[in-house]
C-alpha positions as CSV (number, residue, x, y, z in Angstrom):
1,M,-82.5,27.8,101.5
2,A,-80.6,27.2,98.3
3,S,-82.0,28.6,95.1
4,T,-81.8,27.1,91.7
5,G,-82.5,30.4,90.0
6,P,-79.8,32.9,88.8
7,S,-78.9,34.9,91.8
8,T,-75.9,37.0,90.7
9,T,-74.6,40.5,90.9
10,T,-72.0,42.5,89.0
11,V,-68.6,43.3,90.6
12,A,-69.8,46.7,91.5
13,D,-73.0,45.5,93.3
14,T,-73.1,44.8,97.1
15,P,-73.8,43.3,99.5
16,V,-72.8,39.8,98.3
17,E,-73.8,38.1,101.6
18,A,-77.4,38.9,100.8
19,L,-77.4,36.7,97.6
20,D,-79.2,33.4,97.5
21,I,-77.1,30.3,97.0
22,T,-77.2,28.9,93.4
23,N,-76.8,25.2,92.9
24,L,-74.6,24.4,89.9
25,Y,-73.6,21.0,88.4
26,L,-70.0,20.1,88.6
27,T,-68.1,18.1,86.0
28,F,-64.4,17.3,85.6
29,E,-64.2,20.0,82.9
30,T,-65.9,22.7,84.9
31,P,-63.6,25.8,85.4
32,L,-63.6,26.7,89.1
33,P,-64.3,30.3,90.0
34,S,-62.1,32.4,92.3
35,P,-63.2,33.6,95.8
36,L,-63.3,37.4,96.5
37,F,-60.4,37.6,98.9
38,H,-60.3,41.3,98.6
39,R,-63.7,41.6,100.1
40,N,-64.4,40.7,103.6
41,T,-67.6,41.4,105.7
42,H,-65.6,40.6,108.8
43,A,-63.2,43.5,109.2
44,A,-61.4,41.8,112.1
45,T,-60.5,38.6,110.2
46,S,-56.8,38.3,109.8
47,A,-55.1,37.1,106.6
48,N,-53.7,34.0,108.3
49,K,-57.3,32.7,109.0
50,V,-58.2,32.6,105.3
51,P,-59.2,29.0,104.6
52,Q,-57.0,27.4,102.0
53,L,-58.2,25.7,98.9
54,P,-58.4,21.9,99.6
55,D,-56.2,19.6,97.7
56,L,-58.4,18.4,94.8
57,T,-55.7,16.1,93.3
58,P,-57.2,12.9,94.8
59,Y,-60.5,13.7,93.1
60,A,-59.1,14.1,89.5
61,D,-60.6,12.4,86.5
62,P,-59.2,8.9,86.5
63,R,-58.7,9.1,82.7
64,T,-56.2,12.0,83.3
65,W,-54.2,10.1,85.9
66,A,-50.4,9.7,85.4
67,P,-49.5,6.4,83.7
68,H,-47.7,5.0,86.7
69,R,-50.9,5.5,88.9
70,K,-53.0,3.7,86.3
71,N,-50.4,0.9,86.0
72,V,-50.5,0.3,89.8
73,L,-54.3,-0.1,89.8
74,L,-54.1,-2.3,86.6
75,F,-51.4,-4.5,88.2
76,L,-53.4,-5.0,91.4
77,S,-56.5,-5.7,89.5
78,C,-54.8,-8.3,87.2
79,V,-53.1,-10.0,90.2
80,A,-56.5,-10.2,92.0
81,T,-58.1,-11.6,88.8
82,F,-55.2,-14.1,88.5
83,L,-55.6,-15.2,92.1
84,T,-59.4,-15.8,92.0
85,A,-58.9,-17.8,88.7
86,Y,-56.2,-19.7,90.5
87,T,-58.8,-20.5,93.2
88,S,-61.3,-21.8,90.7
89,G,-58.8,-24.3,89.3
90,S,-57.0,-25.4,92.4
91,Y,-60.0,-27.2,93.9
92,S,-60.0,-30.1,91.5
93,P,-56.6,-31.9,92.1
94,P,-57.1,-32.5,95.8
95,A,-60.8,-33.5,95.4
96,E,-60.2,-37.1,96.6
97,L,-58.3,-35.9,99.6
98,I,-61.2,-33.5,100.4
99,Q,-63.6,-36.4,100.0
100,A,-61.6,-38.5,102.5
101,S,-61.6,-35.6,105.1
102,L,-65.3,-35.2,105.2
103,S,-67.7,-36.8,107.6
104,P,-69.7,-38.7,106.5
105,V,-67.6,-39.5,103.4
106,P,-69.5,-38.8,100.3
107,L,-70.3,-41.6,97.9
108,G,-68.4,-40.8,94.7
109,I,-66.3,-37.8,93.8
110,E,-69.1,-35.9,92.0
111,P,-70.6,-34.4,95.2
112,V,-67.2,-33.0,96.1
113,L,-66.7,-31.6,92.6
114,A,-70.0,-29.7,93.2
115,G,-67.8,-27.3,95.1
116,I,-66.7,-26.0,91.7
117,T,-70.4,-25.6,90.8
118,T,-71.3,-23.6,93.9
119,F,-68.2,-21.5,93.5
120,C,-69.4,-20.6,89.9
121,V,-73.0,-19.9,91.0
122,G,-71.8,-17.4,93.6
123,F,-69.4,-16.0,91.1
124,G,-72.2,-15.5,88.6
125,L,-74.9,-14.2,90.8
126,A,-73.1,-11.9,93.2
127,P,-72.1,-9.1,90.7
128,M,-75.8,-8.4,90.0
129,M,-76.0,-7.1,93.6
130,L,-72.5,-5.9,94.1
131,A,-72.2,-3.9,90.9
132,P,-74.8,-1.3,92.0
133,L,-72.9,-0.9,95.3
134,S,-69.7,-0.1,93.3
135,E,-71.6,2.4,91.2
136,M,-73.0,4.2,94.2
137,N,-70.2,3.9,96.8
138,G,-67.2,3.3,94.6
139,R,-65.0,0.4,93.7
140,Y,-62.7,0.6,96.7
141,P,-65.1,-0.4,99.5
142,V,-66.6,-3.2,97.5
143,F,-63.2,-4.6,96.5
144,V,-62.0,-4.5,100.1
145,C,-65.2,-6.0,101.7
146,A,-65.6,-8.7,99.0
147,G,-61.9,-9.5,99.3
148,I,-62.2,-10.1,103.0
149,V,-65.1,-12.5,102.4
150,Y,-63.0,-14.3,99.8
151,V,-60.0,-14.7,102.1
152,V,-62.0,-15.7,105.2
153,F,-64.2,-18.3,103.6
154,Q,-61.2,-19.7,101.7
155,G,-59.7,-20.4,105.1
156,I,-63.1,-21.9,106.3
157,C,-62.9,-24.4,103.4
158,G,-59.8,-25.8,105.0
159,V,-61.4,-26.5,108.4
160,V,-64.9,-27.7,107.6
161,T,-65.6,-31.4,107.9
162,S,-69.1,-31.7,106.3
163,L,-70.0,-31.6,102.7
164,P,-72.9,-29.0,103.0
165,A,-70.6,-26.6,105.0
166,L,-67.9,-27.0,102.3
167,L,-70.4,-26.3,99.5
168,V,-71.7,-23.2,101.3
169,A,-68.2,-22.0,102.0
170,R,-67.2,-22.4,98.3
171,F,-70.3,-20.5,97.3
172,L,-69.2,-17.6,99.5
173,V,-65.7,-17.8,98.2
174,G,-67.2,-17.4,94.7
175,V,-69.2,-14.4,95.9
176,G,-66.1,-12.7,97.3
177,A,-63.9,-13.6,94.2
178,S,-66.5,-12.4,91.7
179,V,-65.7,-8.7,92.0
180,F,-62.1,-9.3,91.0
181,S,-63.3,-10.5,87.6
182,T,-66.5,-8.7,86.7
183,M,-65.7,-5.3,88.3
184,V,-62.1,-5.2,86.9
185,G,-63.6,-4.4,83.5
186,G,-65.3,-1.4,85.1
187,V,-62.0,-0.2,86.7
188,I,-60.4,-0.4,83.2
189,A,-63.3,1.6,81.7
190,D,-62.9,4.1,84.5
191,M,-59.2,4.8,83.6
192,Y,-58.9,4.3,79.9
193,D,-60.7,5.7,76.8
194,K,-62.1,3.3,74.3
195,E,-59.1,3.6,72.0
196,E,-56.7,2.7,74.9
197,R,-58.7,-0.1,76.4
198,N,-57.7,-3.2,74.4
199,T,-54.2,-3.7,76.0
200,P,-55.5,-3.5,79.6
201,M,-58.4,-5.8,78.7
202,A,-56.0,-8.2,77.1
203,L,-53.8,-8.3,80.2
204,F,-56.9,-8.8,82.3
205,S,-58.2,-11.6,80.2
206,G,-54.8,-13.3,80.1
207,S,-54.6,-13.1,83.9
208,V,-57.8,-15.1,84.1
209,L,-56.6,-17.9,81.9
210,A,-53.1,-18.0,83.3
211,G,-54.5,-18.3,86.9
212,T,-56.9,-21.0,85.7
213,G,-53.9,-23.0,84.5
214,L,-51.5,-22.4,87.4
215,G,-53.9,-23.3,90.1
216,P,-54.5,-26.9,89.2
217,M,-50.8,-27.4,88.3
218,V,-49.5,-26.2,91.7
219,C,-52.2,-28.0,93.7
220,A,-51.7,-31.2,91.8
221,V,-48.1,-31.2,92.9
222,M,-49.1,-30.6,96.5
223,A,-51.8,-33.2,96.5
224,E,-49.4,-35.8,95.0
225,R,-46.5,-35.1,97.4
226,W,-48.6,-34.7,100.6
227,G,-51.4,-37.1,99.7
228,D,-50.3,-39.8,102.1
229,L,-52.7,-39.2,104.9
230,E,-50.9,-41.6,107.3
231,K,-47.6,-39.8,106.8
232,Y,-48.9,-36.3,106.3
233,P,-52.4,-36.2,107.8
234,D,-53.0,-32.5,107.3
235,M,-50.2,-31.3,105.0
236,W,-52.5,-31.5,102.0
237,K,-54.5,-28.7,103.4
238,W,-51.8,-26.3,102.4
239,T,-53.7,-26.4,99.1
240,W,-56.0,-24.0,101.0
241,W,-53.6,-22.3,103.3
242,H,-51.2,-20.9,100.7
243,Q,-54.2,-19.3,98.9
244,V,-55.3,-17.7,102.2
245,I,-51.8,-16.3,102.6
246,M,-51.7,-14.9,99.1
247,G,-55.2,-13.5,99.4
248,G,-54.3,-11.8,102.7
249,V,-51.2,-10.2,101.2
250,L,-53.2,-9.1,98.2
251,M,-55.8,-7.4,100.4
252,V,-53.2,-5.6,102.4
253,A,-51.8,-4.3,99.1
254,F,-55.3,-3.3,98.0
255,V,-55.9,-1.3,101.3
256,M,-52.6,0.5,100.9
257,F,-52.3,1.1,97.2
258,F,-55.6,0.8,95.5
259,K,-57.3,4.2,94.9
260,E,-60.9,4.9,94.1
261,S,-61.4,4.9,90.3
262,R,-65.2,5.5,89.9
263,G,-65.5,8.9,88.2
264,S,-68.9,9.9,89.6
265,V,-67.9,9.0,93.1
266,L,-64.7,11.1,92.9
267,L,-66.6,14.0,91.5
268,S,-69.1,13.8,94.4
269,R,-66.2,13.9,96.8
270,Q,-64.7,16.9,95.0
271,A,-68.1,18.7,95.2
272,K,-68.3,18.1,98.9
273,A,-64.7,19.3,99.5
274,L,-65.4,22.5,97.5
275,N,-68.7,23.2,99.3
276,A,-67.1,22.7,102.7
277,W,-64.4,25.2,101.7
278,Y,-67.0,27.7,100.5
279,E,-68.8,27.4,103.9
280,E,-65.5,28.0,105.7
281,L,-64.9,31.1,103.6
282,E,-68.3,32.5,104.4
283,K,-67.8,31.9,108.1
284,E,-64.6,34.0,107.8
285,G,-66.6,36.7,105.9
286,Y,-65.5,35.9,102.3
287,Y,-68.8,35.7,100.5
288,G,-69.2,35.1,96.8
289,L,-67.2,33.8,93.9
290,C,-66.1,35.7,90.8
291,F,-67.5,34.2,87.5
292,E,-67.2,35.0,83.9
293,D,-70.8,34.3,82.8
294,N,-71.5,31.1,80.9
295,L,-68.1,29.4,81.6
296,G,-69.7,26.0,81.2
297,Q,-71.6,26.2,84.5
298,V,-75.0,24.5,84.4
299,K,-77.6,25.3,87.0
300,A,-79.2,22.4,88.9
301,G,-82.4,21.3,87.2
302,E,-81.1,21.9,83.7
303,N,-81.0,19.0,81.3
304,I,-77.6,17.6,80.7
305,T,-76.3,14.1,79.9
306,S,-77.6,11.3,82.1
307,S,-75.3,9.7,84.5
308,E,-75.9,6.3,82.9
309,D,-73.8,7.5,80.0
310,S,-70.9,8.7,82.1
311,T,-68.7,5.8,81.3
312,D,-68.4,6.1,77.6
313,D,-70.4,9.1,76.6
314,G,-68.7,11.9,78.6
315,D,-68.0,13.8,75.5
316,E,-71.7,14.4,75.0
317,E,-71.9,16.2,78.3
318,K,-68.9,18.3,77.3
319,R,-70.7,19.3,74.1
320,S,-73.9,20.2,75.9
321,L,-71.9,22.4,78.3
322,S,-69.8,24.1,75.6
323,A,-72.9,24.7,73.5
324,S,-74.4,26.8,76.3
325,T,-71.4,29.1,76.2
326,S,-71.1,29.7,72.5
327,G,-72.0,33.0,71.1
328,K,-72.5,34.7,74.4
329,E,-70.5,37.6,75.8
330,R,-68.7,36.8,79.0
331,T,-69.1,39.4,81.7
332,P,-67.8,39.2,85.3
333,S,-70.4,38.4,87.9
334,I,-70.5,37.4,91.5
335,K,-72.4,34.4,92.8
336,R,-72.8,32.3,96.0
337,I,-72.9,28.7,94.8
338,R,-72.8,25.1,95.9
339,W,-71.8,22.3,93.6
340,L,-74.0,19.3,92.9
341,V,-73.3,16.2,90.8
342,K,-75.9,15.2,88.2
343,E,-75.2,11.5,88.8
344,D,-76.1,11.9,92.5
345,E,-79.5,13.4,91.7
346,E,-80.4,10.8,89.1
347,R,-79.2,7.8,91.1
348,A,-82.1,5.6,92.0
349,S,-82.6,4.0,95.4
350,M,-80.4,1.0,96.3
351,G,-83.4,-1.3,96.0
352,K,-84.3,-0.1,92.6
353,M,-80.7,-0.3,91.4
354,I,-80.5,-3.9,92.5
355,A,-83.8,-4.7,90.9
356,I,-82.7,-3.2,87.6
357,S,-79.3,-4.9,88.0
358,V,-81.0,-8.3,88.4
359,S,-83.8,-8.0,85.9
360,R,-82.2,-6.1,83.0
361,P,-79.5,-8.8,82.2
362,F,-82.3,-11.4,81.8
363,H,-84.3,-9.0,79.7
364,L,-81.4,-8.3,77.4
365,L,-80.5,-12.0,77.3
366,F,-83.9,-13.1,75.9
367,T,-84.7,-10.0,73.8
368,E,-81.3,-9.2,72.2
369,P,-80.2,-12.0,69.7
370,V,-76.6,-10.6,69.8
371,I,-76.4,-11.0,73.5
372,F,-78.0,-14.4,73.5
373,F,-75.8,-16.0,70.9
374,F,-72.6,-14.3,72.2
375,S,-73.4,-15.4,75.7
376,A,-73.9,-19.0,74.4
377,W,-70.6,-18.7,72.5
378,V,-68.5,-17.5,75.5
379,A,-70.4,-19.8,77.9
380,F,-69.5,-22.9,75.9
381,A,-65.9,-21.7,75.7
382,W,-65.8,-21.2,79.5
383,G,-67.4,-24.6,80.0
384,V,-64.5,-26.1,78.0
385,L,-62.0,-24.3,80.2
386,Y,-63.6,-25.7,83.3
387,L,-63.9,-29.1,81.7
388,T,-60.1,-29.2,81.6
389,F,-60.0,-29.4,85.4
390,G,-61.2,-33.0,85.0
391,S,-60.3,-34.0,81.4
392,I,-56.6,-33.2,81.6
393,P,-55.9,-35.4,84.7
394,Y,-58.3,-38.1,83.5
395,V,-56.8,-38.4,80.0
396,F,-53.1,-38.1,80.9
397,Q,-53.5,-40.6,83.8
398,H,-55.8,-43.0,82.0
399,V,-54.1,-43.0,78.6
400,Y,-50.5,-42.3,79.4
401,G,-50.3,-43.6,82.9
402,W,-49.1,-40.4,84.5
403,S,-49.3,-39.6,88.2
404,L,-51.4,-36.8,89.5
405,E,-48.3,-34.5,89.7
406,Q,-47.3,-35.3,86.2
407,S,-50.8,-34.6,84.8
408,G,-50.7,-31.4,86.7
409,Y,-47.8,-30.2,84.6
410,A,-49.9,-30.6,81.5
411,F,-51.7,-27.4,82.7
412,T,-48.6,-25.6,81.6
413,A,-50.2,-25.6,78.1
414,I,-53.0,-23.4,79.4
415,I,-50.5,-20.9,80.9
416,L,-48.5,-20.7,77.7
417,G,-51.7,-20.3,75.7
418,A,-52.7,-17.4,77.9
419,I,-49.3,-15.7,77.4
420,V,-49.3,-16.2,73.6
421,G,-53.0,-15.3,73.3
422,T,-52.5,-12.1,75.3
423,T,-49.5,-11.0,73.2
424,M,-51.5,-11.7,70.0
425,S,-54.4,-9.7,71.3
426,I,-52.2,-6.7,72.0
427,Y,-50.6,-6.7,68.6
428,Q,-53.7,-7.4,66.6
429,Q,-55.2,-4.1,68.0
430,R,-52.1,-2.3,66.8
431,L,-52.7,-3.8,63.3
432,L,-56.3,-2.7,63.4
433,V,-55.3,1.0,63.9
434,H,-52.6,0.8,61.3
435,S,-52.7,4.0,59.1
436,K,-53.2,1.9,56.0
437,W,-56.2,0.2,57.4
438,A,-57.8,3.2,59.1
439,D,-60.8,4.7,57.4
440,S,-60.2,7.8,55.2
441,F,-62.0,10.0,57.8
442,Q,-59.7,8.8,60.6
443,V,-56.6,9.3,58.5
444,I,-57.6,12.8,57.5
445,T,-58.4,13.6,61.1
446,A,-55.1,12.2,62.3
447,E,-53.1,14.1,59.6
448,S,-54.9,17.3,60.4
449,A,-54.1,16.9,64.1
450,N,-50.4,16.3,63.2
451,A,-50.4,19.2,60.9
452,S,-51.8,21.5,63.5
453,S,-49.2,20.5,66.0
454,S,-46.2,20.6,63.5
455,D,-47.4,23.5,61.3
456,E,-47.0,21.3,58.2
457,P,-49.8,20.7,55.7
458,P,-51.3,17.2,55.6
459,S,-50.1,15.1,52.8
460,P,-52.8,13.7,50.5
461,L,-50.6,10.7,49.7
462,A,-49.9,9.6,53.2
463,R,-50.6,6.0,52.3
464,P,-50.6,4.2,49.0
465,R,-54.1,4.0,47.5
466,N,-53.1,1.3,45.0
467,D,-52.4,-1.3,47.7
468,K,-55.2,-3.8,46.9
469,V,-55.0,-5.7,50.2
470,W,-55.3,-2.6,52.4
471,S,-58.0,-1.2,50.1
472,F,-59.9,-4.4,50.3
473,L,-59.7,-4.3,54.1
474,R,-60.8,-0.7,54.3
475,T,-63.8,-1.3,52.0
476,N,-65.1,-4.6,53.4
477,F,-63.7,-4.5,57.0
478,P,-63.8,-0.9,58.2
479,S,-61.7,-0.4,61.3
480,S,-64.2,2.1,62.8
481,S,-67.0,-0.4,62.8
482,P,-68.0,-1.9,66.2
483,E,-67.6,-5.3,64.5
484,S,-63.9,-4.5,64.1
485,R,-63.6,-6.0,67.6
486,L,-64.5,-9.4,66.0
487,Y,-62.3,-9.5,62.9
488,F,-59.4,-11.4,64.5
489,S,-61.6,-13.5,66.8
490,C,-63.4,-14.9,63.7
491,L,-60.1,-16.5,62.8
492,I,-58.4,-17.1,66.2
493,S,-61.6,-18.6,67.7
494,T,-61.4,-21.5,65.3
495,L,-58.4,-22.7,67.4
496,L,-61.0,-23.8,70.0
497,P,-62.6,-26.6,67.9
498,L,-59.2,-27.4,66.3
499,G,-57.7,-27.8,69.7
500,L,-60.6,-29.9,71.0
501,Y,-60.2,-32.3,68.0
502,L,-56.5,-32.4,68.4
503,F,-56.6,-33.1,72.1
504,S,-59.2,-35.9,71.8
505,F,-58.1,-37.7,68.6
506,T,-54.4,-37.7,69.5
507,A,-54.8,-38.8,73.1
508,K,-53.6,-42.4,72.5
509,P,-50.7,-44.4,74.0
510,Q,-49.0,-44.8,70.7
511,I,-49.0,-41.0,70.0
512,H,-46.7,-38.6,71.8
513,W,-48.3,-36.7,74.7
514,I,-47.1,-33.4,73.2
515,L,-49.9,-33.4,70.6
516,P,-52.8,-33.4,73.0
517,A,-50.9,-30.8,75.0
518,I,-50.7,-28.6,71.8
519,G,-54.4,-29.1,71.5
520,I,-54.9,-27.6,75.0
521,F,-52.6,-24.8,74.0
522,F,-54.8,-24.0,70.9
523,C,-58.0,-24.2,72.9
524,T,-56.7,-21.7,75.4
525,I,-55.8,-19.1,72.7
526,G,-59.2,-19.6,71.2
527,I,-61.0,-19.2,74.5
528,L,-59.1,-16.0,75.3
529,S,-59.9,-14.5,71.9
530,I,-63.6,-15.2,72.5
531,Y,-63.6,-13.9,76.0
532,L,-61.9,-10.6,75.0
533,A,-64.0,-10.1,71.9
534,V,-67.3,-10.4,73.8
535,F,-66.1,-8.0,76.5
536,N,-65.0,-5.3,74.0
537,Y,-67.9,-5.7,71.6
538,F,-70.5,-5.4,74.3
539,A,-68.8,-2.3,75.7
540,D,-68.7,-0.7,72.3
541,V,-72.2,-1.5,71.1
542,Y,-74.3,-1.2,74.3
543,H,-72.5,1.6,76.1
544,K,-74.6,2.4,79.2
545,Y,-76.2,-1.0,79.0
546,A,-72.9,-2.7,78.7
547,S,-72.7,-3.7,82.4
548,S,-76.1,-5.4,82.1
549,A,-75.0,-7.2,78.8
550,L,-71.8,-8.3,80.5
551,A,-73.7,-9.5,83.5
552,A,-75.9,-11.6,81.3
553,Q,-72.9,-13.3,79.6
554,S,-71.1,-13.7,83.0
555,L,-74.0,-15.5,84.5
556,C,-74.3,-17.9,81.5
557,R,-70.6,-18.4,81.5
558,N,-70.3,-19.3,85.1
559,L,-73.4,-21.5,85.2
560,V,-72.1,-23.5,82.2
561,G,-68.6,-23.5,83.6
562,G,-69.9,-24.8,86.9
563,A,-71.9,-27.6,85.3
564,F,-69.2,-29.0,83.0
565,P,-66.9,-30.4,85.8
566,L,-69.8,-32.5,87.1
567,V,-70.2,-34.4,83.8
568,T,-66.5,-34.5,82.6
569,R,-65.4,-37.8,84.0
570,L,-68.8,-39.4,83.2
571,M,-68.7,-38.2,79.6
572,Y,-65.1,-39.3,79.0
573,R,-65.6,-42.6,80.7
574,N,-68.8,-43.5,78.7
575,L,-67.9,-41.9,75.3
576,G,-64.2,-42.3,75.3
577,E,-61.7,-39.6,74.5
578,A,-62.3,-39.4,70.7
579,K,-66.1,-39.3,70.8
580,A,-66.2,-36.9,73.7
581,G,-63.8,-34.6,71.8
582,A,-65.9,-34.9,68.6
583,V,-69.1,-33.8,70.4
584,L,-67.4,-30.8,72.0
585,G,-65.5,-29.9,68.8
586,S,-68.6,-30.0,66.7
587,I,-70.5,-27.7,69.1
588,A,-67.5,-25.3,69.0
589,V,-67.6,-25.3,65.2
590,V,-71.3,-24.4,65.1
591,L,-70.8,-21.5,67.6
592,T,-67.7,-20.2,65.7
593,V,-70.2,-19.0,63.1
594,V,-71.6,-16.4,65.5
595,P,-68.9,-13.7,65.0
596,W,-68.9,-14.2,61.3
597,V,-72.6,-13.4,61.1
598,L,-72.0,-10.2,63.1
599,V,-69.1,-9.2,60.9
600,W,-71.1,-9.6,57.7
601,R,-74.6,-8.5,58.9
602,G,-73.7,-6.6,62.1
603,E,-75.1,-3.2,61.0
604,R,-78.4,-4.8,59.9
605,I,-78.7,-6.8,63.2
606,R,-77.9,-3.8,65.3
607,G,-80.5,-1.8,63.3
608,R,-83.2,-4.2,64.8
609,S,-81.9,-3.9,68.3
610,V,-84.0,-1.5,70.4
611,F,-81.1,-0.8,72.8
612,A,-78.3,-0.5,70.3
613,L,-80.4,1.6,67.9
614,S,-81.4,4.0,70.6
615,L,-77.7,4.5,71.5
616,E,-76.7,5.0,67.9
617,K,-79.4,7.7,67.4
618,K,-78.5,9.5,70.5
619,P,-77.6,13.1,69.7
């Protein structure tokens, strides 16, 4: 029976096979001991039977992966995100054709547009149950299984002939698609440190909006050209089939090229591989491993950092391990050990994990003002994005007399806005870490690091202290503050109300169509800025509770996004373009105040947050 106590012997002591097995915790930083190949209790064992060390490369820390390996996973994740966003937007253009294909034919187009709503409901609810599965079993199996559901039910949407069946199928399409949005943020966190995370997150966010724009554009062209049911009775269904083909190709690529990125899962596999090797060694007579005492090994049962902090607080575990080694003399010893992983022991049952995953987001939503108002902010922005599925075709067809295909081309403004917004997000982060903006402590640290590597003393005048602009920014807008994630969004998010006003008040026959298109372009940049700011801010402030905070905003975002398409045509028809835009723009103006409040009073507000305060005080 394995012992948790110290069962060791010095190199001179024998027999090693009589020692009890000691369970130790394994981390990615743990130095691995060497087997005693010069000692064998089985004299007859030949050298060629010595079990070889298993290849541990597949179980390496994802944050230390080579850049090309990270880029492959990031590319696959962004393509998957793009495709699922494409699916959400592609449903609206052929809505009338879908209506005509159903039996009985629904009265009005709104029941058919409810397919967007059920898609969003599945998209918002599923991650609360699927996220715990990815934490326990890894990202890969959840991605593959959910992807199969996504592809299969996308195909079923193309063959069902009743409205209830269509709505159920769309719900399950949303369930399958959800992991390629909500869990991609987890994959990025698995592979990148906080300082490196902005660019991957910007690419991910841009993929969402670009797919949302391309989907309705392509399917509007298909619906227009193949919409003659007498001439092409089933050709319009290629609005479904081409997505099934793309989804199938994507899933083949995932199966072949996507690698597990969840750190705790990889560490568990590494521990199993090493334990199996130790058992093989002992079967061949090679007992014991040579240690230098206190080399960061922690016995099972000792208190080290919780697994809940593994995503962003891994350094604390390293500190706790290194602290145990300081000031102690290292003497060789021999132990029989088996590796354990702290996360495996602390992991709750699946039922409890799902219960926490479902309940905690609602608890945070209604007890944390930051999460509540940020969720309202991003939910409204997402509602505006989904509102474009109906408002763009309605306005350009009703005001300018365009065809469905021509109005579909107006979605190009969303694609361009996504590209420009992504580029701006990448470069604004580079500006934030500019040496003239960085805090004094950060600059001294960076200079010291450079000096240690180049053997040159740090320069006390590395940046001009008399630069009033940079000095003002350093004093009033410190780049090390969690609110630094909001500085640029405070300004760029104002493009959302500006774009709404421009789209609505310039959509008139006597005004060129390019002006409302520019309004859509501005809206998209503002939405992307809001989306990215919320993701990054929640991750920085709530750490181990970030997944619950993000789940809360995701649910709000998708519920509001699913509701807006149901009222779009009714609102524009009853209020008119100008009044409808005025209402939406005014709401956007009010919500734009949210990040400004956090920038000016963020530290005080976080000081009242039970969750954020507990994380800040964490040793």
